[in-house]
Each structure stands twice: as structure tokens, then as C-alpha cells.
C-alpha positions, 0 to 999 in steps of 0.5 A: 145836286151837281148831277142834276145841273149837269143833266140840265146843261146836257138837256140845254145842249140837246135842245140847241142841237134839235133847234139847229136841225129843225132850222136847217130842215125848215130852210130846206123846205123853204128852198124846195117851196120856192123852186116849186112855186117860182111865181110867188117869188118873182117880186114882192107885191103890195099886200093890199093887192092880195096875191093869194088865190084861195081857201081851205076848210078850217079843219085843214082839208083843202076846200074843193068848193072854194077851189072850184070855178063854179063856186064863184059867181061870174061877174064882170070886172067892176069899173072904178068911179071917176068922180069924188065920193060924197062923205058924211060924218056921224058922231056921238060922245065916243066915236066919229064915223065917216061914211063914204059913197064908195061901197056905201060903207065906213071910211074911218072910225075915230075914237074921240076919247082915246089918243093915238099917241101918248100925250097926243091929240089925234084920236085912234083911227080905224080903217085909215088908208084901208084897201076898202071901206069897213062893212063894204060888200064884195063878191068873188072876182071873175074866174076864167075856167080855161085858166090853169089853177093858181096857187093860194094860201089856205088857212087850216085853223093853226097855219097856212098851207099852199093849195092850187085853185081859183076861188076869186079872192081878193073879192071885188065890190058888189057895187063900187059907188052908191048914192047918199040918200040925203032925205033920210039922213039924220044926226045918228043915221045915214042911208046909201042906195045903188043899183048893179048892172044886173038889176039889184037895188041895194039900200044900206042903212047905218045907225049909231048906238044911242041912249043906254046902248053901247056907244061904240056900236053901229047897227047896219041893214042891207036890203037887196031887191032883184029888179032884173030879169034873171036870178042872181046868186049871192051864195058867196058875199063878203062883208069887210070887218075893217082894218086895225088902227095899229101898225108894226114893223119887223123891229116891233115887240112880239107882244105887239105883233101877237095881239095884232090879229084877225079872230073868229068865234065858232060857237065853242071856241075863239081863234086868234091865230092869224096874226100880222106876223103871217104877212111879214118877213120872219127875222132870225131867232135863237141866236141864228139857230132858226134862220130868217124867212122872207115874206111868203104870203099877202093873204089867206082864205078859209071856208068852214065845213059848215056855216058856224061863224058867229062873229069875226074881229080885227084887233090890236093890243087895246082896240078891236072891231067885232062884226056879228051878223044877225040870224045868219052865220058866216061860212068863211073868211078872207084876211090880208096884210096891208103894208104902208111905207113911212120913210124907209120903214115898212109898217104892216097891219091887218084887214079881214072879211067875213064870208056869208051866203045869201042864197039865190035871189030870184026876180022880184025877191028881196034879201035882208042882211042885218048886223052889228059892228062894234068899234072901240076899246077892249073893255071886258065889261062892255064886250061881255055885255054885248053877249055871244062870248065877245069877251073872248076878244080880251085873250086873258090866257091861262088864268082867264077867270082870275083875270076877269075877277081881277079886272072887275075888282080893280074897276070897283076900287078905281071908282072909289079912288078916282075922285081923289087921285084923278091923274094917278088913279090907276096906280093908286088902284094897283097899290090899294089892290095889293094891300087888300090882297096881302091883308086877305092872304096874311095868315097864309103868308105868316105860315110861310114866313114862320116855316122859313124861319124854323127851317133856317134854324135847322141849317146846322143839323141839315149840314151834318146830315148831308155830310153823313149821308152824302153817298146815300141820297135816299137815306138822307132824304128819310133823315131830313123828313124825320128832322122836319117831323121832330121840329114840327116844320112843314116844308110844304107850308111855304107853297100855300101862299103860292096857290094864290099869288102865282095865279094872281101874278099870271092873271095880272100880267095877261090882264094888263097886256090887253085891258084898255083901261091901263093904256097911257095911265101915268103914275109917279114917273111912269108914263104908261102902266101898260108899257115898260117905265123907260126913263132913259135911252142909251143907244139901243138900250132902254133904262127901265127903273121899276124892274131894278127896284123889283130886283132890289126888293127880291134881294132884300127879301132873300137876305131876310128869309132864313134858308136851311140849305147847305148846298152851295149850288142851291145857294148860288142859284137862289142868289142869281134868281132875282137877276133871272127875274130881272131879265124875264120881267124887264120889258113887261108892263110897268103896272104888273111890275108895280104890283109885284114890287109892292107885294115884295115890300109887304112880304119884307115887312112881314118877314121883318116882324116875324124875325124879331119875334121870339118863338116859344118852342112848343116841344124842345127838339132832341139833339140829333143823334149822330155817331162819333167818328171811329178812331183809327 
């Protein structure tokens, strides 16, 4: 055993050395890149302006079509309107949508029943302060063919690479200012109209979901008629998917940053690798072994090898937008980071666009673009009902199937509990679920507990075997197995409950991270079941009570559980195991810690009952036949 831990320590040292070498190599590559592209590091431009200039196919090869000036529709620069735009709100029971004549699109979306801050009154607000309205139509910016190619960041599907080219991003408005059609505006529908300098008549109509339809859904239709004398290319047109309501700083948790992202679905899999961290400085990691890196990019762009994008999404941990075109698929996307300054702190969020191709519009021709736009909470049942795998936005992780089943069960239990415990309903729901799960798995857990008790009774013979065969591990292992066989002890029996509890534990963790049902839900002293249960702050240290209670229950459970091992190293490791769990679980969602703590309490109760019970041995074990020591 000592050799194993020596090997483990040596392995940790090797990993640390490898990380250090990798960090130095990354820093060297960064320095080389700065030298090769000094234009990117002259100043730190505002993220909303977009310094990146291009794209690549999602498979990683640079896109010649995107980099070619011919791929961008030459258009004159659009002049910004000088007069205020008319604003019109539409609302239902769940959302209030503010429309604007700027872009004939959505200025903001407020989720009326979801507060932005705990105990607050202001609602969650999408697209507030965004560089452009949601669902705004834009086209590639004019490209001068005589200019040398610029440098832009292309998205490969897993990372961004620097590529030379001028694809015309960030795009510019197809039409900067529309006119509100007051004659057709109703309580649930609004229409904007406008005409471009080259004769395109554009009508944009929005309708809120009603009746039994999803209330967070907005239906949109854009109709474009070419009344000009020449054909107009709309081979590359962008539709904005909005900006996430959440914003993070460099001090925010990695969990919050990882869920603040842009994603897309190509018919086979969903990709959410473009997180807000792409557009932020990277702090030092691994105690300085991985060096800090400055902000490298403001935006990324990708064009797919074929038009296969069913939908795109901009989301944070608990809320999302989903933009899904009808009868057409996207051929690329453009994503930008957006920075705002609050006092001395820079906050970052993310905005994204779906790129479509409407072809060429000949004089007199008409093109129609229809799409649905979901803006609301990340509720699995609602997203699944929308179809086309929009439930993948939940990002349930490794055990996604378990997470979905757990959430559906919890929702069903909550419906029965809510009428009686309205304020603490979700906390009682977790307790009720734990009781049901422990009841179902009681027979399996009983096998584990009885096996642990029997193994504890073998500690004396086990110690004797270790002494006798300490120089022959293989023989010792054979004798230990024979000892188990004689006493009808199955060491693998303790693994049976883990086949259920471990997947449930992982699935519960992923489910609580992103399910909006748990957001800001209180229980006892807990203010938010989806966040740590911090009860006090001591400088930079947060005191979370529930992980301490969980650790105490683990220690008590270990004291009650007999163990046959006589190895001091193993005993020491087992004694420190609760502290290792404490360190790993300390900042996890309190709802998950509540489940695990209650699970420990029920296991302690079961172990206590088993320890009090006197087992009647089915077959007395023969004494271990060990040779006497030879006299000298």
C-alpha cells in the first residue's frame, strides 16, 4: 500500500512538471502571436465594436468563402438615425417585450415573474444595453477589395484560431430605422415597415404566444419585396439572437462563466463551447503554473461547410434565448463579447447572430423569413415541448437521462407538496424525494450494511494474514478471498447501492446547476437552493453551514460502519475522506448538499439498526489455521 501512495505522489509531481512546461510553452506561443499580430494589441477596443474580422468552417478549416471579398454583399455604410425611435411594448402574463423602430426589432424582454436579484423587484431583463436589438437584420459590412486582408478569429468548433481575411463582420444593419405601423398593431402583435436605398420594401411582424401556447414564445415574419431596378443579393444575412441577461467579472465562479455562452444545434449534436470566457482575460491557474493571459479577442465567426444549423441560443445559468428559423437552416454564426463598466469593475456578457442565406432577390420578387424566438427560463419540460431537441440547452452532462427523470419526478412531487408548504416547497420536495429513493433502495443498502458489519468482524484474521504474507501480496490476496468465502462475505456487495446513488448524485448536481425551478428557492436558513448556503462572511471567506453538516454526517457514518482493514495508511485516508468531500462540495448548490446530507442521515439510521441486530450465523466459520512460530 505504501508503494501505491509513493507512486501516486510521484505521479502528482510529474503532472505538476508537465503543467509547468505546458504553461511556459503557452506563454511562448502568446508572445510569438503578439509579435506576429501587433495590430491586435495596440489598445483594448470595446467588445461591442468587434475587432475580429472573419470566419472558418466549423470543422476547423479556414473558410475561403468567408474570407473572400466577393462573398460579402457590397453595400454603402448605413447612416445612424438622428431622431428618437418610437417604442411600443407588448405583454402577456409572463413577459413584457419592448419593440423599437431601430432595426424594427426587440429592444428588451423582461421576464415578469423572475426577479433579477434575490428578494428584488426588478425582473430579469434580456438584451438590456445590447449593441443591437434582438432579431435585428444585418448584412456584411462593406469590404474594400484593394485593402490587404485583416486578421480575424475563426471558430473551429472547439476553439478559435487567427485567420487572415475580410468577411465583413461585425455586420451592419440592413435598414437602420423602420416605421411603426400603428394601424395593424394590437395588444399581442406589432408591425414595422421600411424601405432600403436599393428599393427593398421590408415588413416585420411580431406576435406573442397566446392561449395554450408557450407564453415565452415570440413568432416573427419578415417579408422582403424588391421594388428596385436591380437584383439584390441576400446570400448572407444575419439575425440577432439577443444578449444574455447575466454578466460576469474576472472574479466570478467558473460555473457561472461556463454557462454564460452561445450554442447551436446541427441536427445531431449541440455545441456550447463558445463561453463568455473567450472574450475575457484569463487569470493565472494551478498556483501560477499556468500563466495569466490578456484578452485576445472581441468576437468570433464561423461558416458551416453546409447550411445545417437548426437553432442557435444565447444563455446563462438559468435563462436562455432560442432562435429557430422555419423552412431554412443557418449557414454560420457571429458571436461577440460585450463589456460594460460598473464603477471600477468590468462586466462581460455575450451576444450572437445566426447567419442565413435568402439567395438573390430579382426585381419584383418576394422573400419571406419566418422564425420562432423563445426568451425565458431554462425549464426542461417547456423546452422539450418546443421540439427539435431544444431541451439540450439544459446541458445536463454525463447522466443527462438521469437528470431529466429526476427533474420530472421532483416536479411531480412538488405539485403535491406546494399547496401545503408554499414558501419552502422545493426544500421539502428534495427531502421527500430522498425518503422515496432510500425506501426503494433499502434492500440494496441493507446488503451493503450487513456486508460491512460482517467484514468488520474479520479485522482480527485480516490483520494476521497481513502479518503472515506481508512479503507475498499475491498469496495474501488469495488467502483474503478464501477468508471471505468461508465467512460468506461478499466485498462487492457494498458496490451495489453505488450503482444507483452515484448516478443520482451526479445527475442531481447537473440538474440543480441549471434548472430554473430551484433558482432563489428558500428552505430553512437557505436563501437559494441553487447556490451555496452562505450564512456569514469573514473577509474573503464565506461560511457555508450545510457542507459542514454534511461532513459531520459522513464522519458519524464512518464511525458506525465496521471496517476490516488493518492498514494504517488506508485508515488515515478514510479518516480524511470527509474533509476531501468538504473541500470539493463547499461551493456546490445547497440543494444537492441537502440531498446528500439527508441521504447520509438515513444511511446512519439504517447502519444503527443493523449494528443493534444480532446476526445468527448460517455457518460457523472455522478458525483460521495459522502455523505456530518456530522455536529458535
